C-alpha positions in Angstrom: -116.5 -130.9 42.6 -113.0 -132.4 42.6 -111.4 -132.9 39.2 -110.7 -136.6 38.6 -107.3 -137.8 37.7 -106.5 -139.6 34.5 -106.3 -142.9 36.5 -109.7 -142.2 38.0 -111.2 -141.4 34.6 -109.8 -144.7 33.2 -111.1 -146.7 36.2 -114.6 -145.2 35.8 -114.7 -146.5 32.2 -113.1 -149.9 32.8 -116.4 -151.8 32.6 -117.8 -150.2 29.5 -119.0 -152.8 27.0 -118.7 -151.9 23.3 -120.7 -155.0 22.3 -118.0 -156.1 19.8 -118.0 -152.9 17.7 -114.4 -152.7 16.4 -113.9 -149.0 15.9 -115.5 -148.2 19.3 -113.2 -150.7 20.9 -110.1 -149.2 19.2 -111.0 -145.6 20.1 -112.2 -146.3 23.6 -108.7 -146.1 25.1 -108.4 -142.6 23.7 -111.5 -141.5 25.5 -110.0 -141.0 29.0 -107.2 -138.8 27.6 -109.6 -136.6 25.7 -112.0 -136.5 28.7 -109.0 -135.5 31.0 -108.3 -132.6 28.6 -111.9 -131.5 28.2 -112.4 -131.5 32.0 -109.3 -129.4 32.6 -110.5 -126.9 29.9 -113.6 -126.5 31.9 -115.9 -128.2 29.3 -119.0 -130.3 30.1 -120.1 -133.6 28.5 -123.0 -131.8 26.8 -120.6 -129.2 25.3 -118.6 -132.1 23.9 -121.9 -133.5 22.5 -122.3 -130.3 20.6 -118.7 -130.3 19.5 -119.2 -133.8 18.1 -122.2 -132.6 16.0 -120.3 -129.6 14.6 -117.3 -131.8 13.8 -119.6 -134.3 12.1 -121.1 -131.6 10.0 -117.7 -130.4 8.9 -116.5 -133.8 7.9 -119.7 -134.5 6.0 -119.3 -131.2 4.1 -115.7 -132.1 3.3 -116.8 -135.5 2.0 -119.6 -134.0 -0.2 -117.1 -131.5 -1.9 -115.4 -134.4 -3.7 -111.9 -134.9 -4.8 -109.6 -137.8 -3.7 -107.8 -135.7 -1.1 -111.0 -134.4 0.5 -112.6 -137.9 0.6 -109.5 -139.3 2.2 -109.5 -136.5 4.7 -113.2 -136.8 5.5 -113.1 -140.6 6.1 -109.9 -140.2 8.2 -111.6 -137.5 10.3 -114.3 -140.1 11.0 -111.8 -141.8 13.3 -111.3 -138.5 15.2 -115.0 -137.9 15.3 -115.5 -141.4 16.9 -112.9 -140.6 19.5 -114.6 -137.3 20.4 -118.0 -139.1 20.4 -116.6 -141.6 22.9 -115.1 -139.0 25.2 -118.3 -137.3 26.3 -119.6 -140.5 27.9 -116.2 -141.1 29.4 -116.5 -137.6 31.0 -120.0 -138.2 32.3 -119.1 -141.5 34.0 -115.9 -140.0 35.5 -117.8 -136.9 36.8 -120.9 -139.0 37.8 -123.1 -136.8 35.7 -126.5 -138.2 34.5 -127.9 -136.2 31.6 -130.7 -137.8 29.7 -130.8 -135.0 27.1 -127.1 -135.2 26.7 -127.5 -138.9 25.9 -130.1 -137.9 23.3 -127.7 -135.4 21.7 -125.0 -138.0 21.7 -127.2 -140.5 19.9 -128.3 -137.7 17.5 -124.6 -137.1 16.7 -124.1 -140.7 15.8 -127.3 -140.7 13.6 -126.0 -137.7 11.8 -123.0 -139.7 10.5 -125.2 -142.8 9.9 -127.7 -140.8 7.9 -125.5 -138.6 5.8 -122.1 -140.2 5.4 -123.0 -142.6 2.5 -124.9 -139.8 0.8 -122.1 -137.3 1.2 -119.6 -139.8 -0.1 -121.8 -140.4 -3.1 -121.9 -136.7 -3.7 -118.2 -136.5 -3.3 -117.6 -139.5 -5.7 -119.8 -137.8 -8.3 -117.8 -134.5 -7.9 -114.5 -136.3 -8.2 -115.1 -139.8 -9.8 -112.5 -142.5 -9.5 -113.9 -144.6 -12.4 -114.2 -147.8 -10.2 -118.0 -148.1 -10.6 -117.7 -148.1 -14.4 -114.9 -150.6 -14.2 -117.0 -152.8 -11.9 -120.0 -152.5 -14.2 -118.0 -153.5 -17.2 -117.2 -156.8 -15.4 -120.7 -157.5 -14.0 -122.8 -156.0 -16.9 -120.5 -155.7 -19.9 -123.1 -153.8 -22.0 -124.1 -151.4 -19.3 -122.5 -148.0 -18.9 -123.6 -146.3 -15.7 -124.4 -142.6 -15.6 -122.1 -140.6 -13.4 -125.0 -139.4 -11.2 -125.8 -143.1 -10.4 -123.2 -142.9 -7.5 -125.3 -140.2 -5.8 -128.4 -142.5 -5.9 -126.2 -145.4 -4.6 -125.1 -143.4 -1.6 -128.6 -142.0 -0.9 -130.2 -145.4 -1.0 -127.6 -146.8 1.5 -128.5 -143.9 3.8 -132.3 -144.4 3.4 -132.1 -148.2 4.0 -129.9 -147.8 7.0 -132.2 -145.2 8.6 -135.3 -147.2 7.8 -134.0 -150.3 9.5 -133.1 -148.3 12.6 -136.5 -146.6 12.6 -138.3 -149.9 12.4 -136.1 -151.3 15.3 -137.3 -148.3 17.4 -140.9 -149.0 16.5 -140.5 -152.7 17.4 -139.1 -151.6 20.8 -142.1 -149.4 21.4 -144.8 -151.9 20.3 -143.2 -155.2 21.4 -140.8 -154.2 24.2 -137.8 -155.6 22.2 -136.2 -155.2 18.8 -134.0 -157.3 16.6 -130.9 -155.3 17.7 -131.9 -155.9 21.4 -133.7 -159.2 21.3 -135.9 -160.4 24.2 -134.6 -162.9 26.6 -135.5 -166.3 25.5 -135.9 -165.3 21.8 -134.9 -168.4 19.9 -133.2 -166.4 17.2 -130.9 -164.5 19.6 -128.2 -167.1 19.8 -128.3 -168.4 16.3 -125.5 -167.5 13.9 -124.2 -165.0 16.5 -120.9 -164.8 14.7 -122.7 -163.8 11.5 -124.6 -161.1 13.4 -121.4 -159.7 14.8 -119.8 -159.5 11.4 -122.8 -157.9 9.8 -123.3 -155.4 12.6 -119.7 -154.3 12.3 -119.8 -154.0 8.5 -123.0 -152.1 8.7 -122.2 -149.7 11.5 -120.1 -146.6 11.8 -118.8 -147.8 15.1 -117.8 -151.1 13.6 -115.7 -151.3 10.4 -117.8 -149.3 8.0 -115.7 -146.2 8.2 -112.5 -148.3 8.0 -113.7 -149.8 4.7 -114.7 -146.4 3.3 -111.3 -145.0 4.3 -109.4 -147.9 2.7 -111.6 -147.6 -0.4 -110.8 -143.9 -0.8 -107.1 -144.6 -0.3 -107.2 -147.4 -3.0 -109.2 -145.2 -5.4 -112.2 -147.5 -5.5 -114.7 -145.7 -3.3 -117.4 -145.9 -6.0 -117.1 -149.7 -6.3 -117.1 -150.0 -2.5 -120.3 -147.9 -2.2 -122.0 -150.0 -4.9 -121.1 -153.3 -3.1 -122.4 -151.8 0.1 -125.7 -151.1 -1.7 -125.9 -154.7 -2.7 -125.2 -155.7 0.9 -127.9 -153.3 2.2 -130.5 -154.8 -0.2 -129.8 -158.3 1.1 -129.9 -156.9 4.7 -133.3 -155.2 4.4 -134.8 -158.4 2.8 -133.4 -160.5 5.6 -134.5 -157.9 8.1 -138.1 -157.9 6.9 -138.2 -161.7 7.0 -136.8 -161.7 10.5 -139.3 -159.1 11.7 -142.2 -161.2 10.4 -140.9 -164.4 11.8 -140.2 -163.0 15.2 -143.2 -160.7 15.7 -145.8 -161.7 13.1 -147.7 -163.8 15.6 -148.0 -161.0 18.1 -151.5 -159.5 18.3 -151.8 -158.1 21.8 -150.4 -154.7 22.8 -148.0 -154.3 25.6 
């Protein structure tokens, strides 16, 4: 098989749609350069999938160890992880490789960050507190003094809610042939408040601006407060999610 040039790799990925996810859009131009490098090193897209998982595990471990420097480094490395995660698909399209299991591994790599990044940041914030949660609590609840371990529960709850909503979306896809993240054609809710949906999906998703917000929070020394505010957002999201599921699918009785 002929090795594609950088121009050919870029052309093969010109029509990729990132569906408005900011970080994906920002890192997408890096993908062809990394893909060009991987191909010339003799690597395959599936090997880059595995590299993405290993890299993700390393940055999660770094986040969980705590300390401002480690937290900054871990959240900064999320940008590198995203670029690596983009490059495997770039390689596959340029080489015209179809690998269903590779796609599964690629999705698993993303879910690794989705599932454990908030939890690991909570562990890291507990190991090296910045005091911002206590400061925020003194403003919102003057008589309440949060326990240091509360930040672990905050990060864990964000992870659980995020995974739960994604799991339910998958079950909706299986049972009804569509989900709230991939609405059916003709679904009356699909076009309503599209701008709000785009904002929320970016704020809630690693490929959007979530990692950017975490990175800025660590730089500013307010990661604990950022995680707590994210928890409040996720509580609102899961209530709205449950209401939308019932409104959209509650009348369905027949199986596919």
